C-alpha positions in Angstrom: 0.2 -0.3 -0.2 3.0 2.4 0.7 4.3 1.3 -2.4 1.4 2.4 -4.3 0.9 5.6 -2.9 4.7 6.4 -3.3 3.9 5.7 -7.0 1.2 8.0 -7.6 3.2 10.4 -5.8 6.2 10.4 -8.4 3.5 10.1 -11.2 1.8 13.2 -10.1 5.0 15.4 -9.8 6.7 14.2 -12.5 4.8 13.7 -15.4 4.6 16.3 -18.0 4.4 16.9 -21.5 8.3 16.3 -22.0 8.3 13.1 -19.6 6.5 10.3 -20.7 5.5 7.8 -17.7 4.4 4.2 -18.0 3.3 2.1 -15.3 4.1 -1.4 -13.8 2.9 -3.3 -10.9 4.2 -6.8 -10.0 2.0 -8.2 -7.6 2.5 -10.6 -4.6 2.9 -13.5 -6.8 5.7 -11.9 -8.5 3.8 -11.6 -11.6 4.3 -8.4 -13.6 1.9 -6.0 -15.3 1.7 -3.2 -17.1 -1.0 -1.0 -16.1 -3.1 2.6 -16.5 -2.1 5.3 -14.4 -5.6 5.5 -13.7 -4.8 2.7 -11.8 -2.3 4.0 -9.2 -5.5 6.7 -7.8 -7.2 3.5 -5.9 -6.8 3.6 -2.1 -5.1 -0.3 -2.1 -3.4 -2.8 -5.1 -6.5 -4.6 -4.2 -8.7 -2.3 -5.5 -7.5 -3.6 -8.5 -6.0 -7.0 -7.8 -8.9 -8.7 -9.1 -9.9 -7.6 -12.4 -5.8 -7.1 -13.7 -6.8 -9.9 -16.3 -9.1 -7.4 -17.7 -7.5 -4.1 -17.2 -4.0 -4.6 -17.5 -1.7 -6.4 -20.0 0.6 -9.3 -18.0 3.7 -11.0 -18.7 4.0 -14.3 -18.8 7.6 -14.0 -17.0 9.6 -11.6 -15.2 12.1 -12.1 -17.6 9.7 -11.3 -20.5 8.8 -8.4 -18.5 12.3 -7.0 -18.3 12.2 -7.5 -22.1 9.6 -5.3 -22.5 11.2 -2.8 -20.6 14.3 -3.0 -22.5 12.8 -2.4 -25.6 10.2 0.3 -24.5 11.3 2.6 -21.8 14.6 4.9 -21.3 15.0 4.6 -17.4 12.9 2.7 -15.1 12.2 4.3 -11.3 11.4 1.5 -8.7 9.4 2.2 -6.1 8.9 -0.9 -4.8 9.5 -0.9 -0.8 11.2 -3.8 1.2 11.6 -7.7 0.0 12.3 -7.3 -4.3 12.2 -3.6 -4.4 15.2 -2.8 -2.0 16.4 -6.2 -1.5 18.4 -6.1 -5.0 16.0 -8.2 -6.9 14.3 -5.9 -9.2 17.4 -4.0 -9.6 19.4 -7.8 -10.6 16.2 -7.9 -12.9 16.8 -5.0 -14.8 20.7 -5.0 -14.8 20.2 -8.7 -16.7 18.1 -6.9 -19.6 20.2 -3.7 -19.5 17.5 -1.4 -18.4 18.9 2.0 -16.9 16.7 2.6 -13.5 17.1 4.9 -10.7 19.2 3.9 -7.8 21.5 1.7 -6.3 22.9 -1.4 -8.0 21.5 -5.0 -7.1 24.8 -6.2 -4.9 24.8 -3.0 -3.0 21.0 -2.9 -2.5 21.7 -6.6 -0.6 24.8 -5.6 1.1 23.0 -2.6 2.6 19.4 -4.0 2.8 19.9 -6.9 5.6 20.3 -4.5 9.4 22.3 -7.6 10.6 25.0 -7.9 8.3 24.8 -4.0 7.6 25.2 -3.6 11.3 28.6 -6.0 11.5 29.9 -3.8 8.6 29.1 -0.3 10.5 31.1 -2.0 13.2 34.1 -3.3 10.8 34.5 0.3 9.7 34.6 2.0 13.1 31.0 3.6 13.5 29.2 2.9 16.8 26.3 0.3 16.5 23.8 -1.1 18.8 24.1 -4.2 20.5 22.3 -6.8 18.6 21.4 -10.8 18.6 20.7 -12.6 15.3 18.1 -15.1 15.8 17.4 -17.3 12.8 14.1 -19.3 11.8 14.0 -23.0 13.8 17.8 -22.0 15.5 16.6 -20.5 18.2 18.5 -20.8 21.6 17.2 -19.4 24.4 20.3 -19.9 26.4 22.4 -18.1 23.9 19.6 -15.5 23.7 19.6 -15.4 27.6 23.8 -15.1 27.3 23.3 -12.2 25.0 21.6 -10.2 28.0 23.9 -11.2 30.2 27.0 -9.6 28.2 25.5 -6.2 27.8 24.5 -6.2 31.0 20.6 -5.9 30.5 18.2 -8.4 32.8 17.0 -11.1 31.0 14.0 -11.2 32.9 12.6 -7.7 32.0 15.0 -6.1 29.9 13.4 -3.7 27.5 14.6 -4.9 23.8 13.6 -4.3 19.8 12.5 -7.2 17.9 12.1 -6.7 14.2 12.6 -8.7 10.5 16.6 -7.9 9.1 14.6 -7.4 6.0 12.0 -5.7 6.0 10.7 -2.3 5.3 8.2 0.4 6.9 8.5 -0.3 10.3 7.0 -4.0 9.3 7.0 -6.2 12.3 8.8 -4.2 14.9 7.7 -4.6 18.2 8.9 -3.9 21.7 9.8 -7.3 24.0 10.7 -7.0 27.8 13.2 -10.2 28.8 15.0 -12.7 26.7 11.6 -15.0 26.8 9.5 -12.4 25.9 11.5 -11.3 23.0 11.5 -14.8 21.7 8.1 -15.3 21.6 8.4 -12.0 19.4 10.5 -13.1 17.1 8.6 -16.8 16.8 5.5 -14.4 16.4 7.5 -12.8 13.2 8.6 -16.0 11.8 5.2 -17.4 12.0 3.5 -14.2 10.1 6.3 -14.9 7.3 7.6 -11.4 7.7 11.2 -12.8 7.7 13.1 -15.9 8.5 15.9 -13.8 10.1 15.3 -11.2 13.1 17.8 -8.8 14.6 16.9 -8.5 18.6 17.9 -4.8 19.9 18.9 -2.9 22.7 16.1 -0.4 23.4 17.7 2.9 23.4 16.0 4.4 26.5 16.6 8.3 26.3 17.7 8.3 22.9 16.1 11.0 20.2 15.5 9.1 16.5 16.4 10.8 13.7 16.7 10.4 9.8 18.2 12.1 6.9 17.7 12.0 3.4 21.2 12.2 1.0 21.3 13.2 -2.4 23.9 11.9 -4.8 24.8 15.0 -6.9 28.2 13.7 -8.7 29.2 13.4 -11.7 28.9 10.5 -13.9 29.8 7.1 -11.6 31.8 9.7 -9.2 29.6 10.0 -6.4 29.3 12.6 -4.7 26.8 12.6 -1.8 25.2 15.7 -0.4 23.4 14.8 2.7 20.2 17.3 3.6 18.5 18.7 6.5 18.0 15.9 8.9 14.8 15.2 10.6 14.4 14.6 14.1 11.4 12.2 15.4 10.4 13.5 18.7 7.8 10.2 20.0 5.6 11.0 22.7 4.1 8.5 25.0 0.2 8.1 24.5 -1.9 10.9 25.7 -4.2 8.2 27.6 -2.8 6.9 31.1 -6.0 4.2 30.1 -4.0 3.3 26.8 -0.7 2.2 27.6 2.1 2.3 24.6 5.8 1.8 23.8 7.1 4.7 22.2 8.9 3.5 19.2 8.1 4.9 15.5 5.9 1.7 14.2 3.9 1.1 10.7 0.6 3.4 12.3 3.1 6.1 13.8 4.5 6.3 10.6 1.7 6.4 8.2 -1.3 7.3 10.1 -2.0 10.9 11.8 -0.9 10.6 15.1 -0.7 13.1 18.2 2.3 10.3 18.9 4.7 12.0 16.5 5.7 15.4 16.2 9.1 15.7 13.2 11.8 18.9 13.7 14.1 19.5 10.7 16.3 20.3 11.3 16.8 18.6 14.4 17.1 20.5 17.9 20.4 18.8 18.7 23.9 20.8 18.5 25.6 21.6 15.7 28.0 19.5 16.2 25.8 16.4 16.5 23.9 17.3 12.9 27.8 17.7 11.2 28.3 14.5 12.7 25.2 12.9 11.6 25.6 14.3 7.8 29.6 13.8 7.8 28.1 9.9 8.8 25.6 9.6 6.4 27.8 10.9 3.4 30.6 8.1 4.6 28.2 5.6 4.6 26.6 6.4 1.5 30.0 6.2 -0.4 31.0 3.1 1.0 28.2 0.8 0.7 28.1 2.1 -2.8 24.7 3.5 -3.0 23.3 5.3 -5.8 21.4 8.7 -6.6 19.2 9.2 -3.2 18.6 7.4 -0.1 17.3 7.8 3.5 19.9 6.6 6.6 17.9 6.7 10.1 19.5 6.4 13.2 20.0 7.7 16.9 21.3 10.6 18.8 22.2 9.5 22.9 22.7 12.4 24.8 25.7 11.8 27.4 26.1 10.1 29.1 24.8 7.1 26.8 24.6 4.5 29.5 22.2 1.7 27.0 25.5 1.2 25.3 28.4 -1.1 26.4 31.7 1.5 27.0 34.1 -0.5 26.3 36.2 0.7 22.6 33.3 2.9 22.2 35.6 6.0 22.7 37.3 5.4 19.3 34.5 5.0 17.3 32.9 7.4 14.6 29.9 8.9 16.4 31.0 10.2 19.6 31.1 13.7 19.9 30.8 16.1 23.2 26.8 16.2 23.6 26.5 12.3 22.7 26.7 9.3 20.6 25.6 9.1 17.2 24.8 5.5 15.7 23.1 4.6 12.4 21.3 2.0 12.6 18.7 1.2 8.9 19.4 2.3 5.4 16.6 2.8 3.3 17.6 2.0 -0.4 14.0 3.4 -1.8 12.8 6.2 0.8 9.1 6.6 0.6 7.7 9.0 -1.3 4.0 9.8 -0.1 3.4 13.3 -0.4 4.4 13.9 3.2 7.2 11.8 3.2 10.9 12.8 5.1 12.3 13.3 1.1 10.1 15.9 0.4 10.2 17.3 3.9 13.9 17.2 3.7 13.9 19.0 0.1 11.4 21.3 0.6 13.7 22.7 3.5 16.7 23.6 0.9 14.7 24.6 -1.8 13.3 21.7 -3.8 9.6 21.2 -4.5 8.4 17.4 -5.1 8.6 18.0 -8.9 12.3 19.4 -8.8 13.8 17.1 -6.4 12.1 14.0 -7.7 13.2 15.3 -11.8 16.6 16.0 -9.8 16.9 12.4 -9.0 15.8 11.1 -12.3 18.3 13.1 -14.3 21.4 12.9 -12.1 20.2 8.6 -12.5 20.0 9.2 -16.6 23.4 11.2 -16.1 25.1 7.6 -15.2 24.3 5.9 -18.0 26.3 6.9 -21.4 23.3 4.9 -23.2 20.6 8.0 -22.2 23.4 11.3 -22.4 21.7 11.5 -25.4 18.4 11.1 -24.7 18.9 13.6 -21.3 20.7 16.3 -23.2 17.3 16.2 -25.1 15.1 15.9 -22.7 16.9 19.1 -21.2 16.5 21.4 -23.9 13.2 20.6 -24.3 11.8 21.3 -20.7 13.7 24.6 -21.0 12.2 25.4 -24.2 8.6 24.6 -22.8 9.3 26.5 -19.8 10.2 29.6 -22.0 7.5 29.3 -23.6 5.1 29.0 -20.5 6.9 32.2 -19.8 6.3 34.1 -22.7 2.8 33.2 -23.0 2.1 34.7 -19.8 4.1 37.7 -19.2 4.1 39.4 -22.2 0.4 39.8 -22.0 0.3 41.4 -18.5 -1.7 38.3 -17.2 -1.6 37.9 -13.7 -1.6 34.3 -12.3 -5.1 33.7 -10.4 -4.8 33.8 -7.0 -6.2 30.8 -5.0 -6.0 30.0 -1.1 -6.8 26.5 -0.1 -7.6 26.4 3.8 -7.5 23.6 5.7 -7.4 22.2 9.7 -10.0 23.2 11.8 -10.5 21.8 15.6 -13.0 18.8 14.7 -12.3 15.1 14.9 -11.6 15.7 11.0 -8.8 18.3 11.3 -6.4 15.6 10.0 -7.9 14.3 7.0 -8.8 18.0 5.8 -4.9 18.1 6.3 -4.5 15.3 4.0 -6.9 17.0 1.7 -5.7 20.4 1.9 -2.3 19.0 1.4 -3.1 16.8 -1.8 -5.5 20.1 -3.4 -2.7 22.7 -2.9 0.2 20.2 -4.5 -2.4 19.2 -7.3 -3.3 23.2 -8.1 0.7 23.8 -7.8 1.1 22.4 -11.4 -1.2 24.8 -12.9 1.0 27.7 -14.6 -1.8 30.6 -14.2 -2.4 29.9 -10.6 -0.6 31.6 -7.8 -1.5 28.8 -4.6 -1.0 29.6 -1.1 -1.6 27.0 2.0 -3.5 27.9 4.8 -4.3 26.1 8.4 -7.4 27.3 10.1 -5.9 27.2 13.4 -7.8 25.9 16.5 -9.7 28.0 18.7 -9.2 26.9 22.5 -8.2 23.6 22.6 -9.6 20.9 20.0 -13.3 21.3 19.6 -16.4 19.5 17.8 -18.6 22.6 18.2 -18.3 25.7 18.8 -21.0 27.7 20.3 -18.9 31.4 21.2 -17.7 31.3 17.1 -16.5 34.6 16.3 -14.4 35.7 13.1 -12.0 37.4 15.2 -11.5 34.5 17.8 -10.3 32.4 15.2 -6.7 32.4 13.4 -5.8 31.6 9.7 -1.9 31.0 9.2 -0.3 31.4 5.8 2.2 28.8 5.0 5.3 28.5 3.5 6.0 25.2 1.3 7.7 23.1 3.6 5.7 23.4 6.5 2.3 22.0 5.3 4.4 18.5 4.3 3.6 17.6 8.3 1.1 14.7 9.5 -1.2 16.6 11.8 -2.4 19.8 12.2 -1.1 19.9 15.9 2.1 19.4 14.2 1.7 22.2 11.5 0.5 24.9 13.9 3.4 24.3 16.5 5.7 24.4 13.3 4.4 27.9 12.5 5.6 29.0 16.1 8.5 27.2 15.7 9.8 28.8 12.7 9.3 31.9 14.1 11.2 31.8 17.5 14.2 33.9 16.6 16.9 31.4 17.7 15.4 28.6 15.5 15.0 31.3 12.6 18.8 31.5 13.2 19.9 28.4 13.3 17.8 26.7 10.5 18.7 29.5 8.1 22.3 29.0 8.8 22.2 25.2 8.4 20.0 25.9 5.0 22.2 28.1 3.7 25.0 25.5 4.0 23.7 23.2 2.4 22.3 25.0 -0.6 25.8 26.4 -1.4 27.0 22.5 -1.1 24.2 21.6 -3.3 24.4 24.5 -6.1 28.5 24.0 -6.0 28.1 20.6 -7.7 24.7 20.9 -9.6 25.5 23.7 -11.2 27.8 21.7 -12.8 25.6 19.6 -14.5 23.5 21.0 -17.6 20.2 19.6 -16.6 20.0 21.2 -13.0 16.7 23.8 -13.0 17.5 25.4 -9.9 15.7 25.6 -6.7 12.3 26.6 -6.7 11.3 26.8 -3.3 12.4 29.9 -1.7 12.4 30.9 2.4 9.2 32.3 3.7 7.8 32.6 7.4 4.4 31.4 8.0 1.9 34.8 8.6 -0.8 34.8 11.3 -4.1 36.8 10.4 -7.3 36.6 12.3 -9.9 34.8 10.1 -11.7 38.2 9.3 -8.4 39.7 8.3 -7.8 36.8 6.2 -10.8 37.0 4.6 -9.5 40.7 3.9 -6.3 39.8 2.7 -8.2 37.4 0.2 -11.0 39.7 -0.7 -8.3 42.0 -1.8 -5.7 39.5 -3.6 -9.2 39.1 -5.6 -8.4 35.7 -4.8 -10.7 32.3 -4.6 -10.8 30.2 -1.8 -10.7 26.2 -1.6 -12.4 25.2 1.4 -10.9 21.9 2.2 -11.8 22.1 6.1 -14.4 19.3 7.0 -16.7 19.4 9.9 -17.3 22.1 11.8 -17.4 25.8 10.6 -15.9 24.3 7.3 -18.9 22.7 6.7 -21.7 23.8 8.6 -22.1 27.4 6.5 -20.0 29.4 8.8 -16.9 29.7 6.5 -19.2 29.8 3.6 -21.2 33.1 4.8 -18.5 34.8 5.8 -16.9 34.3 2.4 -20.2 34.9 0.4 -20.9 38.4 2.5 -17.3 39.2 1.5 -18.3 38.5 -1.9 -15.1 35.9 -2.1 -15.4 32.9 -4.7 -15.1 30.0 -3.3 -15.6 26.3 -3.8 -18.2 23.9 -3.0 -22.1 24.5 -1.8 -23.3 27.4 -0.4 -23.9 27.8 3.2 -27.8 26.5 3.2 -27.3 23.5 2.0 -23.6 22.8 3.7 -25.7 23.8 7.0 -28.5 21.2 6.0 -26.0 18.5 5.2 -23.8 18.9 8.3 -27.4 18.2 10.3 -27.6 14.4 9.8 -31.1 14.7 11.3 -31.6 17.8 9.4 -30.7 16.2 5.9 -33.3 13.6 6.5 -35.8 15.9 6.6 -34.8 17.1 3.7 -34.9 14.3 1.5 -37.8 12.7 3.6 -40.1 13.4 0.4 -38.5 11.6 -1.9 -39.2 8.0 -0.7 -41.2 6.8 -3.9 -38.7 7.7 -6.0 -36.3 4.8 -4.0 -34.4 7.2 -2.0 -35.0 6.7 1.6 -34.1 7.5 4.8 -32.7 5.6 8.3 -34.6 5.8 11.2 -32.9 7.9 14.1 -32.8 8.7 17.7 -30.9 12.2 19.1 -29.3 12.1 22.7 -27.5 14.1 24.1 -24.3 12.9 26.0 -25.1 14.2 29.0 -28.4 11.8 29.3 -25.7 8.9 28.6 -23.3 10.2 31.0 -26.4 10.2 33.8 -29.1 7.7 32.6 -29.4 3.9 33.1 -28.0 2.6 30.3 -30.0 -0.4 29.9 -33.6 1.8 30.0 -31.8 3.7 27.3 -31.5 0.6 25.5 -34.4 -0.9 25.8 -36.2 2.5 24.4 -33.7 2.8 21.5 -34.7 -0.8 20.5 -38.2 -0.4 20.8 -38.1 3.3 18.8 -35.9 2.1 15.8 -36.9 -1.6 15.8 -33.3 -3.1 16.2 -31.8 -5.4 17.6 -28.5 -4.0 17.2 -27.7 0.0 16.8 -25.1 2.1 14.6 -24.2 5.2 17.2 -22.3 8.0 15.8 -21.3 11.7 16.6 -24.4 13.6 15.3 -21.9 16.5 13.6 -18.4 14.8 12.9 -17.4 12.2 10.3 -14.9 10.1 8.4 -15.4 7.0 11.2 -14.8 8.6 14.1 -17.1 7.5 16.8 -18.6 5.4 14.7 -19.4 2.0 16.3 -21.9 -1.0 16.3 -23.3 -1.8 20.0 -25.5 -5.1 20.2 -26.1 -5.2 23.9 -26.2 -2.5 26.7 -22.5 -3.8 27.9 -21.6 -2.1 24.5 -23.4 1.0 25.2 -21.4 0.9 28.7 -18.1 0.8 27.0 -19.0 3.6 25.0 -20.2 5.9 26.9 -17.3 5.1 29.5 -15.3 6.0 26.3 -17.2 9.6 26.5 -16.6 9.9 29.9 -13.1 9.4 30.1 -12.6 11.2 26.6 -10.4 8.6 25.3 -8.7 8.8 21.8 -10.0 5.5 20.8 -11.9 2.4 21.7 -9.5 -0.6 21.8 -9.7 -3.5 19.4 -12.1 -6.4 20.6 -13.6 -4.3 23.6 -17.2 -4.6 22.5 -18.9 -7.8 22.3 -18.2 -8.6 19.0 -14.6 -8.5 17.8 -13.4 -5.3 15.8 -10.4 -3.0 14.8 -9.5 0.2 17.0 -12.2 2.7 16.7 -10.8 6.1 16.7 -13.3 8.8 19.0 -14.0 12.5 18.7 -11.6 14.3 21.1 -13.3 16.2 23.4 -16.7 14.3 23.0 -19.6 15.4 21.0 -22.4 17.3 22.5 -25.0 14.7 21.1 -25.2 11.7 19.5 -26.9 9.7 16.7 -28.3 6.3 17.3 -29.8 4.2 14.1 -30.8 1.0 13.3 -27.5 -0.9 12.1 -28.0 -1.9 8.5 -26.4 -5.4 7.5 -24.5 -5.6 4.6 -23.0 -8.6 2.3 -19.8 -9.4 3.0 -17.2 -9.0 0.1 -13.9 -11.1 0.2 -10.9 -10.3 -1.9 -9.7 -14.0 -2.6 -5.9 -14.7 -2.3 -4.2 -16.7 -5.1 -4.4 -20.6 -4.6 -1.3 -22.9 -6.2 -3.3 -23.9 -8.9 -5.1 -20.4 -9.7 -2.6 -17.3 -11.1 -5.6 -14.6 -10.3 -7.8 -13.5 -7.6 -11.5 -13.3 -7.1 -14.4 -11.5 -5.5 -16.3 -13.6 -2.9 -19.5 -12.3 -2.6 -22.6 -14.3 -1.2 -25.6 -12.1 -1.8 -27.1 -12.4 1.5 -28.7 -8.9 2.6 -29.2 -7.7 -0.5 -27.4 -4.3 0.8 -23.8 -2.6 0.0 -22.1 0.7 1.7 -21.1 2.7 -1.4 -19.4 5.9 -1.6 -19.9 8.5 -4.8 -18.9 11.4 -5.6 -21.2 14.4 -7.7 -19.8 16.9 -9.6 -21.9 19.5 -11.0 -24.0 23.2 -11.4 -26.4 23.6 -9.0 -29.5 21.6 -10.1 -27.5 20.3 -12.7 -25.2 17.1 -10.4 -23.5 14.2 -11.8 -23.2 11.2 -10.5 -20.0 9.4 -10.9 -19.4 5.8 -10.7 -19.9 4.6 -7.3 -17.8 2.8 -4.7 -18.2 -0.7 -2.9 -16.9 0.3 0.3 -15.2 -3.5 2.0 -14.2 -3.5 5.7 -11.4 -5.6 6.2 -12.5 -6.4 10.1 -15.4 -5.5 11.8 -18.8 -3.7 11.1 -17.7 -0.5 10.6 -15.0 1.1 8.1 -12.3 1.7 10.3 -10.4 5.1 9.9 -7.3 3.3 8.3 -9.7 1.8 6.1 -10.8 5.3 5.0 -7.4 7.0 4.7 -4.5 5.1 5.6 -2.7 3.6 2.5 -2.3 -0.2 2.1 -5.9 -0.7 4.0 -9.4 -0.4 3.2 -10.8 -1.9 -0.4 -13.1 0.7 -2.7 -14.3 -1.3 -5.6 -15.2 1.2 -8.4 -17.1 0.8 -10.2 -19.3 -2.1 -8.5 -18.4 -5.3 -10.6 -21.8 -6.8 -12.7 -21.3 -9.9 -10.6 -22.4 -7.6 -7.7 -24.8 -5.3 -8.9 -26.5 -5.2 -12.8 -25.8 -2.1 -14.7 -29.8 -1.6 -13.8 -29.4 -1.3 -10.2 -26.1 0.9 -10.7 -27.7 3.4 -13.1 -30.8 3.3 -10.7 -28.6 4.1 -7.8 -26.8 7.1 -9.7 -30.1 8.5 -10.4 -31.0 8.4 -6.9 -27.7 10.0 -6.0 -28.6 12.9 -8.3 -31.8 13.5 -7.3 -30.1 13.8 -3.4 -28.0 16.0 -4.2 -30.1 18.5 -6.4 -32.6 17.9 -3.7 -30.1 19.9 -1.1 -28.8 22.1 -3.3 -25.3 20.7 -3.8 -22.7 22.4 -6.3 -19.5 22.1 -7.0 -18.5 18.7 -5.6 -19.6 16.6 -2.8 -19.6 13.1 -1.8 -22.7 11.1 -0.7 -22.3 8.0 1.8 -25.2 5.2 1.4 -26.3 1.9 1.5 -27.6 0.6 -1.8 -29.8 -2.7 -2.5 -27.8 -4.1 -5.2 -31.2 -5.4 -6.8 -33.5 -2.3 -6.8 -30.7 0.4 -6.5 -33.1 1.9 -3.9 -30.7 3.8 -1.2 -31.1 4.7 2.2 -28.6 7.8 2.8 -25.9 9.4 4.6 -24.5 12.5 3.3 -21.1 13.7 3.0 -19.5 17.3 1.9 -16.1 17.4 1.1 -15.2 20.3 -1.1 -12.5 19.1 -3.7 -13.6 21.8 -6.2 -15.9 23.9 -7.9 -17.6 25.2 -11.0 -17.9 28.6 -9.4 -13.8 28.5 -9.2 -12.2 26.8 -11.9 -14.0 24.6 -14.1 -11.1 22.4 -15.3 -10.2 20.9 -12.5 -13.0 18.8 -12.4 
């Protein structure tokens, strides 16, 4: 899933009239396909895996695939993370077919990817290393492990260690263990899951600070000249709830899903000598391991005294500084390239946009292959000619760029999704030469609240953001970064380091004919009150792109303020927004459409205080009687994005939910209700009111795994309940809304789509359009007709999303409306 996200990001930022990009996919069974770029906009490979036979060109063998590449492409950009991508597998395949590619050769990949072997080599080269113990499948000797614990003065009963696969990426399989016995159990767990057959057990670096650094090769031909960008400090924090104890490690969830438990600081808040040591060490490692083009190297800074490390012989090792020890732990041959990844965070700090850093990497790779010199020169000439032509079209005519402000954030439980949406919109609008786009953060009011009864435009702040500050995972982190960015001492340190790195880069890259220069300037964030910001937008004659989910972004408040000021904006107007934000009002607005096949789900609204103070058994019995149901779906009355949505089957489930509201828990742990389910994210602080509805049983859809005698994946659907959950985009002018093809949303666990399944790469499956084996063409058209009628009845315009349950036979729908403003005919028709 992360690889798919990276591929989509690379495609978004390097394709152009001067660069033709073709997309290829290798599935879990090592089958290769030529796929349409459209497939990269899927949520997960499972969205299209089962229909590759009809959608893609399959190659009978990997050798045939490599021969195809040799005949049809100039250079390959591998973005497969982990096995086969970073262990030298794909590189060896390409080398044998003489296909040029971006990145490190196969032998060097194999050497650097194995964490244990790399650690041994680091130690041999005089670097400080983390004490570790190798465990191989079926060769685990507990007595030897206990002896290792004793040898490094670690208590064998409860000594804290990290257990992780030696050959895996994306923090998959990384866990904490206490004592030799638990460490052995965790290692066996990694083996049984099939993640790897070798596991490394490392000392947990208590009190350490994790860092990661991107290194860029700027040498000529095959003469490597690595320059390390500004490293990033990864600040880990304990769970904000004392009821949920979690170890502070940078695991898969914290790396790829918004969480307040991680914050990033670029450059690190380390002494200058330590940052210099990190940059020097990363450069040495890049050269020593024979890496090419770019890489990411992770490590730890242990402030003095480094009690986690044995002291013998460490004094002469590389990594010792006056302030503590620097250790390097992981070499990432293909760094993640999602929109907010470390590659783009660090590159933007030293003058590179997403497009410029990726094109710099590709062009440097091209320069290493003699067969591509002519092509690379032609590409450079074409790019410059096209850029000059674009400038000539804009400047002589005296036309100014249309200014657009993208606003996101807010203080509802949907704020992190809003950040994702706003970042995506801002980055994609950057691609239009006639647009001048400014990203803006709607800051929280007083803390984070899903309601704001005392709202006033003077009580809310909006920050205009420089490029690099947007590339964060949470709104809290963006907000904190704004204050950090204007703190005088921090400004001085960042400016000095930035200038140092940019001078190093410019000195080397200026020798390359193809280098187009830096395209991101060093700016500071600026804070306005909401009213001041609206006045500023009006004066700039700009369009506002609303990407604030929930709260004042969807309840008509921002729309009313902009409309009063005469500022054009995207999405539905104040009345439609206000109606659709209120789930009860939405139901009432479309209640008269039942004869057209549009039905609303019965609802019962309860105040949170009632749940906390009244008899839960009485409430449960009352809900069952009123809603005529045995199981209930509960959700916040004015929130979305799956926060706080749960299926309740009994009074005990209602009690668990009420206790979570009372305790302001950030999430319900997996399987705490009467039937197995995943983690349920909760809105913090809790909502003032909740809606209870009958739970609609939907048919289970399973994407089958491939069997030994069958090379394809299949949909398994029993069709017992006749209902499916869909999400549908609608676009158009008011009164003329058009329904796009619905997506069936497939739950991987439990009864409710989790936050991960909706928004985290690699989880959740969306089938678009619904396969004909599940929904007939007649039912599909009926469904789209119902959706269009609903959108027009509610007065929607521009772009919105409607969630619904659909009857697979009749196409009739009971509705749940969700307005997500992604574009508007009022602002820029072409965006649709």
